[in-house]
C-alpha positions as CSV (number, residue, x, y, z in Angstrom):
1,M,11.5,-8.1,28.0
2,P,13.2,-4.6,27.4
3,S,11.1,-1.5,27.4
4,S,10.8,0.9,24.4
5,A,13.0,3.3,26.1
6,E,15.8,0.8,26.4
7,L,15.3,-0.5,23.0
8,H,15.4,3.0,21.6
9,R,18.7,3.6,23.4
10,R,20.2,0.4,21.7
11,R,18.8,1.6,18.4
12,S,20.6,5.0,18.7
13,E,24.0,3.1,18.9
14,A,23.3,0.5,16.4
15,V,20.8,1.7,13.6
16,A,21.6,4.3,10.9
17,R,20.1,7.8,11.7
18,G,18.6,7.7,8.2
19,V,16.1,4.9,9.1
20,S,13.4,6.7,11.0
21,S,10.2,5.6,12.7
22,M,6.9,7.1,13.2
23,I,6.3,6.2,16.9
24,P,8.8,5.6,19.7
25,S,7.3,2.4,20.8
26,Y,8.5,-1.1,19.9
27,V,6.2,-3.8,18.9
28,S,5.9,-7.3,20.6
29,S,2.9,-8.5,19.0
30,A,0.1,-7.8,16.4
31,G,-3.1,-9.3,15.1
32,G,-6.4,-8.0,13.5
33,G,-6.6,-4.3,13.8
34,T,-4.4,-3.8,16.9
35,M,-0.7,-3.8,17.9
36,T,0.9,-4.2,21.3
37,D,4.2,-2.7,22.3
38,V,7.0,-4.1,24.7
39,D,5.4,-2.0,27.5
40,G,2.1,-3.6,27.0
41,R,0.3,-0.5,25.4
42,E,-2.2,-1.4,22.7
43,W,-2.4,0.5,19.5
44,I,-5.4,0.7,17.0
45,D,-3.6,0.0,13.6
46,F,-4.5,2.3,10.8
47,A,-1.2,1.8,9.0
48,A,-1.2,-2.0,8.2
49,G,2.6,-1.7,7.8
50,I,1.9,0.7,5.0
51,A,-0.8,-1.5,3.3
52,V,1.1,-4.7,3.7
53,T,-0.9,-6.5,6.3
54,N,-4.1,-6.5,4.5
55,V,-5.0,-10.0,5.7
56,G,-3.8,-9.0,9.2
57,N,-0.7,-9.7,11.3
58,A,0.0,-13.3,12.0
59,A,-3.0,-14.4,9.8
60,P,-3.7,-18.0,10.6
61,R,-3.3,-19.4,7.2
62,V,-0.2,-17.4,6.5
63,V,1.4,-18.6,9.8
64,A,0.7,-22.2,8.9
65,A,1.9,-22.0,5.3
66,V,5.1,-20.3,6.3
67,R,5.8,-22.8,9.1
68,D,5.1,-25.8,6.7
69,Q,7.2,-24.4,4.0
70,V,10.3,-23.6,6.1
71,E,10.4,-27.0,7.6
72,R,10.6,-28.3,4.0
73,F,13.1,-25.9,2.2
74,A,13.8,-22.2,2.8
75,H,15.6,-21.5,-0.4
76,T,17.1,-22.8,-3.7
77,C,16.9,-19.8,-6.0
78,F,14.2,-20.3,-8.7
79,M,16.8,-19.6,-11.4
80,I,18.9,-22.8,-10.2
81,A,16.3,-25.1,-9.0
82,P,12.6,-24.2,-9.5
83,Y,9.7,-25.1,-7.3
84,E,5.9,-25.2,-7.6
85,Q,5.2,-22.4,-5.3
86,Y,6.7,-19.8,-7.7
87,V,4.6,-21.2,-10.7
88,A,1.5,-21.4,-8.4
89,V,1.8,-17.5,-7.4
90,C,2.2,-16.6,-11.1
91,E,-0.9,-18.6,-11.9
92,E,-2.8,-16.7,-9.4
93,L,-1.6,-13.5,-10.7
94,A,-2.6,-14.2,-14.1
95,A,-6.1,-15.0,-12.9
96,L,-6.6,-12.1,-10.5
97,T,-5.1,-9.1,-12.5
98,P,-7.3,-7.3,-14.9
99,G,-7.5,-8.6,-18.5
100,D,-8.7,-11.4,-20.3
101,F,-5.6,-12.2,-22.2
102,A,-2.6,-14.4,-21.8
103,K,-0.2,-13.2,-19.1
104,R,3.2,-14.0,-17.6
105,S,4.7,-13.0,-14.3
106,A,8.0,-12.5,-12.8
107,L,8.5,-12.4,-9.1
108,F,10.9,-10.1,-7.2
109,N,11.5,-8.9,-3.5
110,S,10.2,-5.3,-3.3
111,G,7.9,-2.9,-4.8
112,A,10.8,-0.9,-6.1
113,E,12.3,-4.0,-7.7
114,A,9.1,-4.7,-9.5
115,V,8.8,-1.3,-11.0
116,E,12.4,-1.1,-12.0
117,N,11.8,-4.5,-13.9
118,A,8.7,-3.2,-15.4
119,V,10.6,-0.4,-16.8
120,K,13.3,-2.7,-18.0
121,I,10.5,-5.0,-19.8
122,A,8.8,-2.1,-21.3
123,R,12.0,-0.7,-22.8
124,H,13.2,-4.0,-24.1
125,A,9.8,-4.9,-25.5
126,T,9.4,-1.5,-27.4
127,G,12.9,-0.7,-28.3
128,R,12.4,2.8,-26.8
129,Q,13.7,4.5,-23.7
130,A,11.4,7.3,-22.6
131,I,9.3,6.7,-19.4
132,V,6.6,9.1,-18.5
133,V,5.7,9.5,-14.8
134,F,3.3,12.0,-12.9
135,D,3.4,14.7,-10.4
136,H,3.3,13.5,-6.8
137,A,4.2,9.9,-7.9
138,Y,6.0,7.6,-5.5
139,H,7.6,4.4,-7.1
140,G,10.6,3.5,-4.8
141,R,14.0,4.3,-3.5
142,T,16.4,2.6,-5.9
143,N,18.4,5.0,-8.1
144,L,15.9,4.5,-11.0
145,T,12.9,4.5,-9.0
146,L,13.9,7.6,-7.2
147,A,14.1,9.2,-10.7
148,L,10.5,8.0,-11.1
149,T,9.5,9.3,-7.7
150,A,8.3,13.0,-7.5
151,K,8.9,14.0,-3.8
152,V,12.5,15.5,-3.0
153,M,12.3,15.3,0.8
154,P,13.1,12.9,2.3
155,Y,13.4,10.7,-0.6
156,K,15.6,12.2,-3.1
157,Q,17.4,14.8,-1.3
158,G,21.2,14.3,-1.7
159,F,21.0,11.0,-3.6
160,G,21.6,12.0,-7.2
161,P,22.4,12.0,-10.0
162,F,19.3,9.9,-11.0
163,A,18.6,7.8,-14.1
164,G,17.9,9.5,-17.4
165,E,15.0,9.3,-19.9
166,I,12.4,10.0,-17.3
167,Y,9.7,12.7,-18.1
168,R,7.1,14.0,-15.6
169,V,3.7,15.4,-16.5
170,P,0.8,16.7,-14.6
171,M,-1.4,14.4,-12.6
172,S,-5.2,14.7,-12.3
173,Y,-5.7,16.1,-8.8
174,P,-9.2,17.5,-8.5
175,L,-8.8,19.4,-5.3
176,R,-5.9,21.4,-6.8
177,D,-6.4,21.6,-10.7
178,G,-10.3,21.7,-10.9
179,R,-10.2,19.8,-14.2
180,S,-12.2,17.0,-15.5
181,G,-10.6,13.8,-16.2
182,A,-10.9,14.2,-19.8
183,D,-9.4,17.7,-19.7
184,A,-6.7,16.7,-17.4
185,A,-5.7,13.7,-19.5
186,A,-5.7,15.9,-22.6
187,Y,-3.3,18.4,-20.9
188,A,-1.0,15.7,-19.8
189,I,-1.1,14.0,-23.2
190,G,-0.3,17.3,-24.8
191,Q,2.8,17.6,-22.6
192,I,3.9,14.2,-23.5
193,E,3.7,15.0,-27.1
194,K,5.3,18.3,-27.1
195,H,8.3,17.4,-24.8
196,V,8.8,13.8,-25.4
197,G,7.1,12.7,-28.7
198,A,4.9,9.7,-28.7
199,A,7.3,7.6,-30.8
200,N,9.9,7.9,-28.1
201,V,7.7,6.7,-25.2
202,A,8.5,3.2,-23.9
203,A,5.9,3.3,-21.2
204,V,3.3,5.4,-19.2
205,L,3.7,4.5,-15.5
206,I,1.0,5.6,-13.1
207,E,-0.4,4.7,-9.6
208,P,-4.4,4.4,-10.1
209,V,-4.7,6.0,-6.8
210,Q,-1.5,7.8,-5.7
211,G,0.0,6.5,-2.4
212,E,2.8,8.6,-0.8
213,G,1.8,11.5,-3.1
214,G,-1.4,12.1,-1.1
215,F,-3.9,9.3,-1.9
216,V,-4.9,11.3,-4.9
217,V,-7.8,9.7,-6.8
218,P,-7.7,11.1,-10.5
219,A,-10.9,12.6,-11.9
220,P,-13.1,9.9,-13.7
221,G,-11.9,9.3,-17.3
222,F,-8.5,10.4,-16.7
223,L,-7.0,6.7,-16.6
224,P,-9.0,5.4,-19.4
225,A,-8.0,8.3,-21.8
226,L,-4.3,7.8,-20.7
227,A,-4.3,4.0,-21.2
228,A,-6.1,4.7,-24.7
229,W,-3.4,7.2,-25.8
230,T,-0.6,4.8,-24.5
231,R,-1.6,2.0,-26.7
232,Q,-2.2,4.3,-29.6
233,A,1.4,5.4,-29.3
234,G,2.7,1.8,-29.4
235,A,3.9,2.3,-25.7
236,V,3.2,0.0,-22.6
237,F,0.8,1.3,-19.9
238,I,2.0,0.3,-16.5
239,A,-0.3,0.4,-13.5
240,D,1.7,0.6,-10.2
241,E,-0.7,-1.2,-7.9
242,I,1.9,-1.9,-5.1
243,Q,-0.3,0.0,-2.5
244,T,-3.6,-0.2,-4.1
245,G,-3.6,-4.0,-4.9
246,F,-5.0,-7.0,-3.3
247,C,-8.4,-5.8,-2.2
248,R,-7.2,-2.6,-0.5
249,T,-9.5,-0.2,-2.6
250,G,-12.6,-2.4,-2.5
251,A,-11.7,-4.4,-5.6
252,W,-8.8,-6.9,-6.2
253,F,-7.0,-3.9,-8.1
254,A,-7.8,-0.3,-8.3
255,S,-7.5,-0.5,-11.9
256,E,-10.7,-2.2,-11.9
257,H,-12.7,0.8,-10.8
258,E,-12.5,2.5,-14.3
259,G,-12.2,-0.8,-16.4
260,I,-8.6,-0.4,-17.0
261,E,-6.6,-3.4,-18.2
262,P,-2.9,-2.5,-17.8
263,D,-0.3,-3.9,-20.2
264,L,1.8,-4.6,-17.2
265,I,1.0,-4.2,-13.4
266,T,3.4,-4.2,-10.5
267,T,2.3,-5.6,-7.1
268,A,4.0,-6.1,-3.6
269,K,3.0,-4.9,0.0
270,G,-0.4,-6.8,0.4
271,I,0.5,-9.9,-1.6
272,A,2.2,-12.1,1.0
273,G,0.8,-11.1,4.4
274,G,4.0,-9.4,5.6
275,L,6.7,-11.3,3.9
276,P,8.8,-9.7,1.1
277,L,7.5,-10.6,-2.4
278,A,6.8,-8.5,-5.4
279,A,5.7,-9.0,-9.0
280,V,5.4,-7.8,-12.6
281,T,2.5,-9.3,-14.4
282,G,1.4,-8.6,-18.0
283,R,0.6,-9.3,-21.4
284,A,2.5,-12.5,-22.5
285,E,4.0,-11.1,-25.6
286,I,5.4,-8.0,-23.7
287,M,6.8,-10.1,-20.7
288,D,8.2,-12.8,-23.1
289,A,10.0,-10.2,-25.2
290,V,12.9,-10.4,-22.8
291,H,15.6,-13.0,-23.3
292,P,16.0,-15.9,-21.0
293,G,18.3,-14.7,-18.0
294,G,17.3,-11.1,-18.5
295,L,15.0,-11.2,-15.5
296,G,15.4,-12.6,-11.9
297,G,17.5,-12.3,-8.7
298,T,18.7,-14.5,-5.9
299,Y,15.9,-14.2,-3.6
300,G,13.0,-13.1,-6.0
301,G,10.1,-15.5,-5.5
302,N,11.6,-17.1,-2.3
303,P,9.5,-20.2,-1.5
304,I,8.6,-19.1,1.9
305,A,7.2,-15.8,0.6
306,C,5.3,-17.7,-2.1
307,A,3.7,-19.9,0.4
308,A,2.7,-16.9,2.3
309,A,1.3,-15.2,-0.9
310,L,-0.8,-18.2,-1.7
311,A,-2.2,-18.4,1.8
312,S,-3.0,-14.7,1.8
313,I,-4.6,-14.9,-1.5
314,E,-6.8,-17.9,-0.1
315,T,-7.7,-15.7,2.9
316,M,-8.7,-12.8,0.8
317,R,-11.0,-15.1,-1.4
318,E,-12.5,-16.9,1.7
319,L,-13.1,-13.8,3.8
320,D,-14.0,-11.5,0.7
321,L,-11.6,-8.8,1.7
322,A,-12.6,-6.6,-1.2
323,A,-16.1,-6.5,0.3
324,A,-14.4,-5.8,3.8
325,A,-12.5,-2.7,2.4
326,R,-15.9,-1.5,0.9
327,H,-17.4,-2.0,4.4
328,I,-14.6,-0.1,6.0
329,E,-15.3,2.9,3.7
330,A,-19.1,2.6,4.3
331,V,-18.4,3.0,8.0
332,A,-15.6,5.5,7.9
333,R,-16.4,7.9,5.1
334,P,-19.5,9.3,6.7
335,R,-17.6,9.9,10.0
336,L,-14.8,11.5,8.2
337,E,-17.2,13.8,6.1
338,A,-18.8,14.7,9.4
339,L,-15.4,15.6,10.9
340,A,-14.6,17.8,7.7
341,A,-17.9,19.5,8.2
342,K,-17.0,20.4,11.7
343,H,-13.3,21.3,11.1
344,P,-12.7,23.7,7.9
345,Q,-9.0,22.8,8.1
346,I,-10.0,19.5,6.4
347,G,-10.0,20.5,2.7
348,E,-11.1,17.2,1.4
349,V,-12.0,13.5,2.3
350,R,-10.9,11.1,-0.5
351,G,-9.8,7.6,-1.4
352,R,-11.3,4.2,-2.2
353,G,-12.2,1.3,-0.1
354,A,-9.7,1.1,3.0
355,M,-7.3,3.6,1.4
356,L,-8.8,6.9,2.8
357,A,-7.3,10.2,3.4
358,L,-7.9,13.7,4.7
359,E,-6.2,16.7,3.3
360,L,-5.5,19.6,5.7
361,I,-5.5,23.2,4.4
362,V,-5.2,26.7,5.8
363,P,-8.8,28.0,5.5
364,G,-9.2,30.8,3.1
365,E,-5.6,30.9,1.9
366,S,-4.7,29.7,-1.6
367,G,-1.7,29.6,-3.7
368,P,-0.7,28.6,-7.3
369,N,-1.5,25.0,-6.8
370,G,-4.9,25.6,-5.1
371,P,-5.8,25.6,-1.4
372,A,-2.8,26.3,0.8
373,P,-1.6,23.0,2.6
374,D,-1.1,22.8,6.4
375,P,1.7,20.4,7.2
376,Q,2.1,21.8,10.6
377,G,-1.4,21.0,11.5
378,T,-1.2,17.6,9.9
379,A,1.8,16.8,12.1
380,A,0.1,17.9,15.2
381,V,-3.0,15.8,14.5
382,A,-0.9,12.6,13.8
383,K,1.2,13.3,17.0
384,A,-2.0,13.8,19.1
385,A,-3.4,10.5,17.5
386,H,-0.2,8.6,18.2
387,E,-0.2,9.6,21.9
388,S,-3.7,8.5,22.3
389,G,-2.9,5.1,21.0
390,L,-3.9,5.4,17.2
391,L,-1.2,4.4,14.7
392,L,-1.9,6.4,11.5
393,L,0.3,7.8,8.7
394,T,0.9,11.1,6.9
395,C,1.7,11.5,3.3
396,G,1.5,14.0,0.4
397,T,3.7,16.2,-1.6
398,Y,3.1,19.0,0.8
399,G,3.1,16.8,4.0
400,N,-0.6,17.6,4.6
401,V,-2.5,14.5,4.1
402,I,-3.5,12.0,6.8
403,R,-4.0,8.4,5.3
404,L,-5.9,5.6,6.7
405,L,-4.8,2.2,6.0
406,P,-6.4,-0.3,8.6
407,P,-5.9,-4.0,8.0
408,L,-8.9,-5.4,6.1
409,V,-9.7,-7.7,8.9
410,I,-10.0,-4.9,11.5
411,T,-13.2,-5.5,13.5
412,D,-16.2,-2.9,13.7
413,D,-15.3,-2.2,17.3
414,E,-11.5,-1.7,16.5
415,L,-12.4,0.6,13.5
416,D,-14.9,2.6,15.7
417,R,-12.3,3.1,18.4
418,G,-9.6,4.2,15.9
419,L,-12.0,6.8,14.2
420,T,-13.1,8.0,17.7
421,L,-9.4,8.7,18.6
422,L,-9.0,10.4,15.3
423,E,-12.0,12.6,15.9
424,Q,-10.7,13.4,19.3
425,A,-7.4,14.4,18.0
426,F,-9.0,17.0,15.7
427,D,-11.4,18.3,18.7
428,N,-8.8,18.5,21.2
429,L,-6.5,20.4,18.9
430,G,-9.5,22.7,17.9
431,A,-8.5,26.3,17.0
432,S,-4.8,25.6,17.3
433,L,-5.1,23.9,13.8
434,V,-5.9,27.3,12.1
């Protein structure tokens, strides 16, 4: 088996420079809460493929379902010759997503595809064009979803021009705006009414907990107020649950924490145990407003990915992974809070379930957007963690947030080892973070 160094040499000659990786090691196997590279080094996994392998890598039910399906048939294209697996996934989504009303779903390949199609559906159903999104949002890398995404580097830089009729308003960000949920919502709604006009809004699109933007949890009341205004305006409220969905935050969907019933909800990542699958699920009258043939794609709802999704959902139910996410938070948050009390560079511990974050700041310094961010210290902690065998990710508009996204099947021992490595990274860097 080639070493990571040899694979890296081959990569440099074959893979485009624009495709980057977090660590220089190349994976040979993974399962539960660990990964092993081609040199035999074990890593504690606090990334889960960016919240994809919620049920763990090589989950037994998923492996069996994929093997069985690929032996029967790999592809027909649902738009040509349909199959039960696609229908069954849509039935599960109707049952699992928030809202006691008739729902329909359409399946796609990626989160960006799901978001793009949700926008198409909302525009078609309302006959309007304006889409409202938020500061710090991340919704994908296609041309339309880059317009929806807030962060310039590395996502948008040099790739314009972007799609039009996209309007950005302030997000509730308690550490930085100091507003209550009601006040933050009133301010955002005022901006919409002033700069867009309620009658022009096709949809309000928001992550219930922001992902790439920094795991920002809006202040209580912000989401319900936005959802209520959106419906009053005759627009569509779209929850982007691509990273937060499928038990990640301690509920099946993050919208449930504040009793939100989105008109449309986009899902991907954790839905299929590592296989590419995404969906738009929503109110039947909105989803069915699109004419036959208006939605679809060659690989959308591929039967192998659908089989994996059904097995993943069965695993989530059987193991009660929503409860597992709550347990991870119950174990991790006190240790993160203790770490923050010890290191003033940690400005805030936040998140829900197994979607937790540390925002690093420069103590005593502030700017127009609140505490001064510390992206250099964040990068140093991440580097130290990686060198010690802990795989974790950074994020945030300012590049100053460490995010924890372990597989929901991680063992207590693995979780403890990972948290210890994180604590050691902070302790060893010490005063150099200031």
